[in-house]
C-alpha positions in Angstrom: 16.1 33.6 36.6 12.6 35.1 37.0 11.5 37.3 40.0 8.1 37.9 41.4 8.0 41.1 39.4 8.3 39.2 36.1 5.1 38.9 34.0 3.8 35.3 34.0 2.1 33.2 31.4 -0.4 30.4 32.0 0.0 27.1 30.1 -2.7 24.4 29.9 -1.3 20.8 29.9 -3.1 17.8 28.3 -4.6 16.7 31.6 -6.1 20.1 32.2 -3.6 21.2 34.7 -2.4 24.8 34.4 1.2 25.9 35.0 2.6 29.4 35.4 5.9 30.3 33.8 7.8 33.4 33.3 7.1 35.3 30.0 9.4 34.1 27.3 9.6 30.5 28.7 10.1 27.8 26.1 8.9 24.2 25.7 12.2 23.1 27.4 11.4 25.4 30.4 7.9 23.9 30.7 9.4 20.4 30.7 11.9 21.3 33.3 9.2 22.9 35.5 7.4 19.6 35.5 10.4 17.5 36.4 14.0 16.6 35.6 13.0 13.2 34.1 10.7 14.9 31.6 13.2 17.6 30.9 15.7 14.9 29.8 13.1 12.9 27.8 11.6 15.9 26.0 12.0 16.1 22.2 9.6 18.8 21.1 6.3 20.5 22.0 2.8 20.4 20.6 1.3 23.9 20.8 -2.3 24.1 19.9 -2.1 20.9 17.9 1.1 21.8 15.9 4.6 20.4 16.6 7.4 22.9 17.4 11.0 22.7 18.4 11.6 22.4 22.1 13.1 25.9 22.3 9.9 27.5 20.9 8.7 30.4 23.1 5.3 29.9 24.6 2.5 32.3 24.9 -0.1 32.9 27.5 -3.2 30.8 27.4 -1.8 28.1 25.0 -2.5 24.4 25.3 0.8 22.6 25.2 2.0 18.9 25.3 5.5 17.7 25.7 6.7 15.2 23.0 8.7 12.3 24.3 9.7 9.1 22.5 6.3 7.6 23.5 4.3 10.3 21.7 2.7 9.7 18.2 4.6 12.7 16.9 8.0 11.4 18.0 9.0 8.9 15.3 8.4 11.2 12.3 10.3 13.9 14.2 13.2 11.6 14.8 13.3 10.4 11.2 13.1 13.9 9.7 16.1 14.8 12.0 17.9 11.7 10.8 17.5 12.8 7.2 19.3 16.1 8.2 22.1 14.1 9.8 22.3 12.1 6.6 22.6 15.3 4.5 25.2 16.6 6.9 27.3 13.5 6.4 26.9 13.6 2.6 27.9 17.2 2.4 31.0 16.4 4.4 32.0 13.5 2.2 30.7 15.0 -1.1 31.1 18.8 -0.7 29.6 19.6 -4.1 26.5 17.6 -3.6 23.3 19.5 -4.3 20.7 19.0 -1.6 17.1 18.2 -2.5 14.4 17.1 -0.1 14.6 14.9 3.0 11.3 14.0 4.5 10.2 11.4 7.0 8.1 8.6 5.4 6.1 5.8 6.8 9.0 3.4 7.2 11.8 5.8 7.7 13.2 8.7 5.7 15.1 9.6 2.5 17.1 12.4 1.1 17.7 13.3 -2.5 21.1 14.5 -3.7 22.5 15.9 -6.9 25.8 14.0 -7.3 27.8 13.1 -10.5 27.4 9.3 -10.0 25.1 6.9 -8.2 26.0 6.0 -4.6 27.7 2.6 -4.2 27.3 0.2 -1.2 30.7 1.4 -0.1 29.5 5.0 -0.2 26.6 4.1 2.1 28.9 2.5 4.6 31.1 5.6 4.6 28.1 7.9 4.9 26.7 5.9 7.8 30.0 6.0 9.6 30.2 9.8 9.1 26.6 10.1 10.4 27.8 8.4 13.6 30.5 11.0 13.9 27.9 13.8 13.5 25.7 12.1 16.2 28.7 11.8 18.6 29.4 15.5 18.2 25.8 16.1 19.5 25.3 19.3 17.5 22.2 21.2 18.5 19.5 21.8 15.8 19.3 25.6 15.7 16.4 27.3 13.9 16.8 30.7 12.4 14.3 32.8 10.4 15.8 34.7 7.4 14.6 37.0 4.7 14.6 36.0 1.0 17.8 37.8 0.2 19.8 36.1 3.0 18.3 32.7 2.1 19.4 33.1 -1.5 22.9 34.1 -0.3 23.2 31.1 2.0 22.3 28.7 -0.7 23.9 30.4 -3.7 25.8 27.3 -4.6 22.8 25.0 -4.5 20.3 25.4 -7.4 17.9 22.9 -5.9 17.5 25.0 -2.8 17.3 28.3 -4.8 14.5 26.8 -6.9 12.5 26.0 -3.7 13.1 29.5 -2.3 11.8 31.0 -5.5 8.5 29.2 -5.0 7.9 30.5 -1.4 5.2 33.2 -1.2 6.0 36.7 0.0 4.2 36.1 3.2 5.8 32.7 4.0 8.3 32.4 6.8 11.7 31.2 5.5 13.6 29.2 8.1 16.9 27.4 8.1 18.3 24.8 10.5 22.0 24.4 11.4 23.5 21.3 12.9 27.2 21.8 13.3 28.7 22.9 9.9 25.6 22.0 7.9 22.8 24.5 7.1 19.6 23.4 5.4 16.4 25.2 4.2 13.7 23.5 6.4 10.4 24.3 8.1 11.3 21.8 10.9 10.8 20.9 13.7 13.6 18.7 14.9 14.8 16.9 17.9 17.0 19.0 20.2 20.4 17.7 19.0 22.0 15.2 16.7 23.0 13.1 19.8 19.4 12.1 20.4 19.5 10.0 17.3 20.8 6.6 18.4 19.4 3.7 16.3 19.4 4.1 12.6 20.4 2.4 9.4 20.9 3.3 5.8 19.0 0.9 3.6 19.5 1.5 -0.1 20.1 4.1 -2.8 18.2 4.6 -6.0 17.7 7.2 -8.7 14.8 9.6 -8.3 13.7 12.5 -10.6 13.8 15.9 -9.1 10.3 16.8 -7.8 9.1 13.4 -9.2 9.1 14.9 -12.7 10.6 12.6 -15.4 11.5 15.6 -17.5 13.8 16.9 -14.7 17.2 15.8 -13.7 17.9 12.5 -12.1 19.0 12.7 -8.4 20.3 10.0 -6.2 18.1 9.1 -3.3 19.3 7.5 -0.1 16.7 5.6 2.0 17.1 5.0 5.7 15.2 4.3 8.9 15.5 5.2 12.5 13.9 4.1 15.8 14.2 5.0 19.5 14.9 1.5 20.6 17.6 -0.8 19.3 15.3 -3.8 19.2 12.8 -2.0 17.1 15.4 -1.2 14.5 16.6 -4.8 14.5 13.0 -6.1 14.1 12.5 -3.7 11.2 15.7 -4.7 9.4 14.7 -8.3 9.9 11.3 -7.6 8.3 13.0 -5.9 5.4 15.2 -8.9 4.9 12.2 -11.2 5.0 10.4 -8.9 2.5 13.3 -9.2 0.1 13.1 -13.0 0.3 9.4 -12.8 -0.4 9.6 -10.3 -3.2 7.0 -11.4 -5.7 9.1 -10.3 -8.6 11.8 -12.8 -7.6 9.4 -15.5 -6.6 7.3 -15.0 -9.7 10.4 -15.9 -11.8 11.6 -18.7 -9.6 8.1 -20.3 -9.4 7.5 -19.7 -13.1 4.3 -17.6 -12.6 4.7 -14.5 -14.8 7.2 -12.4 -16.7 7.4 -8.9 -18.2 8.8 -8.1 -21.6 10.0 -4.7 -22.9 7.5 -4.6 -25.7 4.6 -4.5 -23.2 5.8 -2.4 -20.2 3.4 -2.7 -17.3 1.5 -5.7 -18.7 2.3 -9.2 -17.4 2.7 -12.3 -19.4 1.2 -15.1 -17.2 2.6 -18.5 -17.6 0.5 -21.7 -17.5 1.2 -21.9 -13.7 0.5 -18.3 -13.1 -2.7 -18.4 -15.2 -3.9 -21.3 -13.1 -3.6 -19.2 -10.0 -5.2 -16.2 -11.7 -8.2 -18.3 -12.8 -8.5 -19.8 -9.3 -9.0 -16.4 -7.8 -11.5 -15.4 -10.4 -13.4 -18.6 -9.9 -13.6 -18.0 -6.1 -15.1 -14.6 -6.8 -17.6 -16.0 -9.3 -18.6 -18.7 -6.8 -19.1 -16.2 -4.0 -21.1 -13.9 -6.2 -23.3 -16.5 -7.9 -26.3 -15.4 -6.0 -27.4 -11.8 -6.0 -25.0 -10.6 -8.6 -25.3 -10.3 -12.4 -22.0 -10.7 -14.3 -21.7 -8.5 -17.4 -19.1 -7.5 -19.9 -18.8 -4.1 -21.5 -16.6 -2.6 -24.3 -12.9 -2.0 -23.9 -12.9 1.4 -25.7 -15.2 4.4 -25.5 -15.6 7.8 -27.1 -14.5 10.7 -25.0 -18.2 11.8 -24.6 -18.6 9.0 -22.0 -15.5 10.2 -20.0 -16.7 13.8 -20.2 -20.1 12.8 -18.8 -18.5 10.8 -16.0 -16.0 13.6 -15.2 -12.9 11.5 -15.9 -11.9 13.4 -19.1 -11.2 16.5 -17.1 -9.7 14.9 -14.0 -8.1 11.6 -15.1 -7.2 12.0 -18.8 -3.5 12.0 -18.2 -3.8 8.5 -16.8 -5.8 7.2 -19.8 -4.5 5.6 -23.0 -5.9 7.8 -25.7 -6.8 6.4 -29.2 -6.7 8.4 -32.4 -9.9 8.7 -34.3 -9.1 8.5 -38.1 -12.1 10.6 -39.0 -11.6 13.5 -36.6 -7.8 13.3 -36.4 -8.2 13.8 -32.6 -7.6 11.5 -29.7 -11.3 11.1 -29.1 -11.3 7.6 -27.8 -9.8 5.9 -24.8 -9.2 2.4 -23.5 -11.2 2.2 -20.3 -9.3 2.8 -17.1 -12.3 1.7 -14.9 -15.7 0.1 -15.4 -18.0 2.5 -13.6 -19.3 4.6 -16.5 -20.0 1.6 -18.7 -22.0 0.0 -15.9 -24.0 3.2 -15.5 -24.7 3.1 -19.3 -25.8 -0.5 -19.0 -28.1 0.2 -16.1 -29.7 3.1 -18.1 -30.6 0.8 -21.0 -33.6 -0.5 -19.1 -36.4 0.8 -16.9 -36.1 -0.3 -13.3 -38.6 -0.7 -10.4 -37.9 -0.1 -6.7 -38.7 -3.8 -6.3 -35.6 -4.8 -8.3 -33.1 -2.8 -6.1 -30.4 -3.4 -5.1 -29.1 -4.4 -8.6 -25.5 -5.6 -8.5 -23.4 -5.7 -11.7 -20.0 -7.4 -11.5 -17.4 -7.7 -14.2 -13.8 -8.9 -14.6 -12.9 -6.9 -17.8 -9.4 -5.8 -18.6 -8.5 -2.2 -17.7 -5.7 0.1 -18.8 -4.1 3.0 -17.0 -1.2 5.0 -18.4 1.1 4.9 -15.4 4.5 6.6 -15.8 7.2 4.1 -16.5 9.1 5.0 -13.4 6.1 4.1 -11.2 5.8 0.6 -12.6 6.7 -2.1 -10.1 6.1 -5.8 -10.8 2.5 -6.7 -10.3 1.8 -4.0 -7.7 1.8 -1.1 -10.2 0.9 -2.1 -13.8 -0.7 -0.6 -16.8 -3.0 -3.5 -17.7 -5.0 -5.3 -15.0 -8.4 -6.8 -14.1 -10.6 -5.9 -11.2 -13.4 -7.8 -9.5 -15.4 -4.7 -10.1 -18.9 -4.4 -8.8 -21.5 -1.5 -9.0 -24.6 -1.6 -6.9 -27.7 0.5 -7.7 -29.9 0.9 -4.6 -32.3 3.1 -2.7 -31.1 5.4 0.0 -33.0 3.4 2.7 -30.9 0.3 1.6 -27.5 1.8 2.1 -26.9 0.6 5.7 -28.0 -3.0 4.9 -25.8 -3.1 1.8 -22.8 -1.7 3.5 -23.1 -4.3 6.3 -23.5 -7.0 3.6 -20.4 -5.8 1.7 -18.2 -5.5 4.8 -19.1 -9.0 5.9 -18.4 -10.3 2.3 -15.0 -8.5 2.0 -13.8 -9.5 5.5 -14.8 -13.1 5.0 -13.0 -13.2 1.6 -9.8 -12.0 3.2 -10.0 -14.6 5.9 -9.8 -17.3 3.2 -6.2 -16.3 2.9 -5.5 -15.7 6.6 -5.6 -11.9 6.1 -7.2 -9.5 8.6 -8.3 -6.0 7.7 -8.6 -2.6 9.3 -11.3 -0.3 8.0 -10.8 3.4 7.2 -13.4 6.0 6.4 -12.2 8.5 3.8 -13.9 11.9 3.3 -14.1 14.5 0.6 -10.8 15.4 -1.2 -9.9 18.9 -2.3 -10.4 18.0 -6.0 -13.9 16.7 -6.4 -17.2 16.9 -8.3 -20.5 17.8 -6.7 -21.4 20.5 -4.3 -21.0 20.5 -0.5 -24.6 19.6 0.1 -24.2 16.4 -1.9 -21.0 15.6 0.0 -22.7 16.3 3.3 -25.4 13.9 2.4 -23.1 11.2 1.1 -20.7 11.3 4.0 -23.4 11.3 6.6 -25.1 8.3 4.9 -21.9 6.2 4.6 -20.7 7.1 8.1 -24.0 6.1 9.6 -23.9 2.8 7.6 -20.4 2.2 8.8 -21.2 3.0 12.4 -24.2 0.6 12.2 -21.8 -2.3 11.4 -20.2 -1.9 14.9 -16.7 -2.4 13.3 -13.8 -0.2 14.4 -12.4 2.2 11.8 -9.9 5.0 11.4 -10.6 8.4 9.8 -8.8 9.5 6.6 -9.7 13.1 6.1 -9.6 14.2 2.4 -8.8 10.8 1.0 -12.2 10.0 -0.6 -12.7 9.4 -4.4 -13.4 12.5 -6.4 -17.1 11.6 -6.7 -17.8 10.3 -3.2 -16.6 9.2 0.3 -15.4 5.6 0.8 -14.5 2.8 3.2 -11.1 1.3 2.5 -9.9 -2.1 3.7 -6.2 -2.3 4.8 -5.0 -5.8 5.2 -1.9 -6.9 7.2 0.2 -9.7 5.7 2.3 -12.4 7.3 5.2 -10.1 8.1 3.1 -7.2 9.4 3.0 -5.0 6.3 -0.2 -3.1 5.5 -1.8 -3.1 2.0 -4.8 -1.0 0.9 -7.1 -3.4 -1.0 -10.9 -3.4 -0.9 -13.1 -0.4 -1.1 -16.8 0.6 -0.7 -17.5 4.0 -2.3 -20.8 5.8 -2.1 -21.7 7.9 -5.1 -24.5 10.4 -5.4 -22.9 12.2 -8.4 -23.1 9.4 -11.0 -26.9 9.0 -10.9 -27.2 12.7 -11.6 -24.6 12.8 -14.4 -26.0 9.7 -16.1 -29.7 10.5 -15.4 -30.2 7.1 -13.7 -33.6 6.3 -12.2 -36.1 3.8 -11.0 -39.8 3.9 -10.5 -40.7 4.1 -6.8 -43.5 2.6 -4.8 -45.4 5.9 -5.5 -45.1 5.2 -9.2 -42.9 8.3 -9.6 -39.3 8.5 -10.9 -36.5 8.5 -8.3 -32.7 8.6 -8.3 -30.8 5.5 -7.1 -27.6 5.7 -5.2 -24.5 3.9 -6.5 -22.0 1.9 -4.5 -18.6 1.1 -6.1 -17.1 -2.1 -4.6 -13.8 -3.9 -5.2 -12.4 -6.7 -3.0 -9.0 -7.7 -4.5 -8.3 -4.2 -5.8 -6.9 -5.8 -8.9 -6.1 -9.5 -9.4 -2.5 -8.6 -10.4 -1.8 -6.6 -7.2 -3.7 -9.1 -5.0 -1.6 -12.0 -6.4 1.6 -10.0 -5.7 0.5 -9.6 -2.1 -0.4 -13.3 -1.8 2.9 -14.4 -3.3 4.7 -12.4 -0.6 2.2 -13.2 2.1 2.6 -17.0 1.6 6.3 -16.6 0.5 5.3 -18.7 -2.6 4.1 -21.6 -0.4 0.4 -21.4 -1.4 -2.5 -23.3 0.1 -3.4 -26.4 -1.8 -6.4 -25.0 -3.5 -4.4 -22.0 -4.9 -1.2 -23.8 -5.8 -0.6 -24.1 -9.6 0.8 -27.6 -9.0 -0.8 -29.5 -6.1 0.9 -32.9 -6.3 4.1 -34.0 -8.0 4.3 -37.7 -8.5 7.7 -39.3 -8.5 8.4 -42.9 -9.6 11.6 -44.2 -7.9 12.7 -45.9 -11.2 11.6 -46.7 -14.7 9.9 -49.8 -13.3 7.3 -47.7 -11.6 6.7 -45.2 -14.4 3.3 -46.7 -15.5 2.1 -47.0 -11.9 3.0 -43.3 -11.4 1.2 -42.4 -14.5 -1.9 -44.1 -13.2 -1.6 -42.2 -10.0 -1.5 -38.9 -11.9 -4.5 -39.9 -14.0 -6.5 -40.8 -10.8 -5.7 -37.5 -9.1 -6.5 -35.5 -12.2 -9.9 -37.3 -12.5 -10.6 -36.0 -9.0 -9.9 -32.5 -10.1 -6.4 -32.3 -8.6 -3.6 -30.6 -10.4 -1.0 -33.4 -10.5 2.1 -33.7 -12.6 4.6 -36.5 -13.3 8.3 -36.1 -12.8 9.8 -39.3 -14.3 13.1 -37.8 -15.5 16.2 -39.8 -15.3 17.6 -37.8 -12.4 18.0 -39.3 -9.0 15.0 -39.4 -6.7 16.7 -37.0 -4.2 17.4 -34.5 -6.9 13.8 -34.6 -8.1 12.5 -34.3 -4.5 14.8 -31.3 -4.0 13.4 -29.6 -7.1 9.9 -30.2 -5.8 10.8 -28.5 -2.5 12.3 -25.5 -4.4 9.1 -25.3 -6.4 7.1 -25.3 -3.1 4.9 -28.1 -4.3 2.4 -28.9 -1.5 2.6 -32.6 -1.8 5.0 -35.1 -3.4 3.8 -38.7 -3.9 6.7 -41.1 -4.3 5.9 -44.4 -6.0 8.2 -47.3 -5.4 7.6 -51.0 -6.1 5.8 -51.5 -2.8 3.5 -48.6 -3.6 2.9 -49.8 -7.1 2.0 -53.2 -5.9 -0.2 -52.1 -3.0 -2.1 -49.1 -4.6 -0.5 -46.7 -2.1 1.7 -43.6 -2.3 4.5 -42.4 0.0 3.4 -38.8 0.7 5.9 -36.0 1.5 4.1 -32.9 2.8 5.6 -29.5 2.2 7.2 -28.2 5.4 7.4 -31.7 7.0 11.0 -32.3 6.2 12.0 -35.8 5.2 9.0 -37.4 6.9 6.9 -39.7 4.6 3.5 -41.2 5.1 2.4 -44.2 3.2 -1.3 -44.1 2.5 -3.7 -45.6 0.0 -4.3 -43.6 -3.1 -8.0 -43.4 -2.4 -7.4 -42.0 1.1 -4.8 -39.5 -0.2 -7.2 -38.3 -2.9 -10.1 -37.9 -0.4 -7.8 -35.8 1.8 -6.9 -33.5 -1.0 -10.5 -33.1 -2.2 -11.6 -32.2 1.3 -8.8 -29.7 1.7 -9.6 -28.1 -1.6 -13.3 -27.9 -0.9 -12.7 -26.2 2.5 -9.9 -24.0 1.1 -7.7 -24.9 4.0 -4.7 -22.6 4.5 -2.3 -25.5 5.0 -1.6 -28.4 2.7 
């Protein structure tokens, strides 16, 4: 209890109001001074932009905000605390478990443990039940600062924690958190007590190398998620279930689109059906880029001198497939991991005038990146892939117009698939080439161009390419997941490194600017996203099999063959299923294959030049139409790239 003689501190709230509190007051005291409702809802405090525990003492003159479950800082705070509750439960059930790291992540949290065997589904059930016991006990999260000697003593039985302590600098604060019987090395902050965690779920367990290093020991990682509202947790779990049903690796096998073999890890074998879809995407890009773009092809392998010139040899070599040169005995060559340097070389083979600019080179060459085996994941993370790669050489005064043109192009392309995108502006990373003056110029030019489009965007500080700032396009799929796909990158460095030029209106040499542009990211990854976005039920124009023709009996086989021939002559991908199985069996197989249309040919249809059409998603409903009308409908749907059959 303070008295009038106690020294006071003044705290500024987000709305500009100033409150006076007794010296030594904490975030909890501030919340209580505002009202009992806020005191009950408070989870933490933001002091001068940094999140702290609610019992953090405040200082005079600080700007402070109270974190509640509605604050943007709240969900990561809750999930990090949930990870600690998870570790508490694991240590109670597995007393010898080593404790790794337990961060909050975008969709929840995880914690890594050193245990003698993988966790089973039964283990996860037991751990979740024990977590509920820890929550019911409502242990406070208590922070304590300790010196190095005491920290080493507290974690003497856990080599993972001792390793982390050894890495802390002499001037770093070492803090530990206690919740009930469990003590963990942690910077924090946390929610006030374990009882504030209400709605959570453990999702899965998997192996994970310690510190992400494949040369280190394998730990067991438990993934979970947590929300403030029960309905949010239920919706998230439903989305995860739907994502599992849509998993492109499962659907790719079921729909016979692609496969992977051990002899070529990270490189897909595309089936005839999958290749049809792949080619359909490439053809769309070719069609859309027929005017104003020049398609070129460049070599697959280059000497290291090219990669030294581009800067990749020093910053990207670990991700490149190196090739041994027999003459030098050194790995002096590499399969190309990107097309940019080869396009720059090609541009430099000719002299260019300002009248030619912008020049747009596009290519669909195969690329190779040496991803670690543990990172490979279906089509979303591969070692061999193709990009719709474009590089644009232009004058500085053309940047704004070109960025507008490219954003319109990319957004329109995504709308073909029913995808909407959010733009993000990414600035200079810590590891980069070029001086600050170059980056100031590049960032200002790209931001000005982006602002001129009038499109909303988010800021991604420090997430630019190592050679320039960029605009990223994050698309949202049918179940609300976000995927980073397209990019527009502004590059002032490459023209200098490759001595690129053009002759200006003043008849003097000038430097162009380079824009790197990709729309699909890679065709492999984009196809993975589309498989999951459509759950394998592709629009007609993209479907590898568009119509399956089914004669009812042998008597209609020839008529059905004529239907197939007629459809194929119109450019429609039609197949014949005249096997001796029952009609219902064949229809069911067509439904499982997610074929957009099935055309049944009975004797009435054979005699009348009609087909009984079953449309995907329409159940047992059939529509008898003339073959000519059916064909015209399909041709129109393909030409318009309609989203539905």
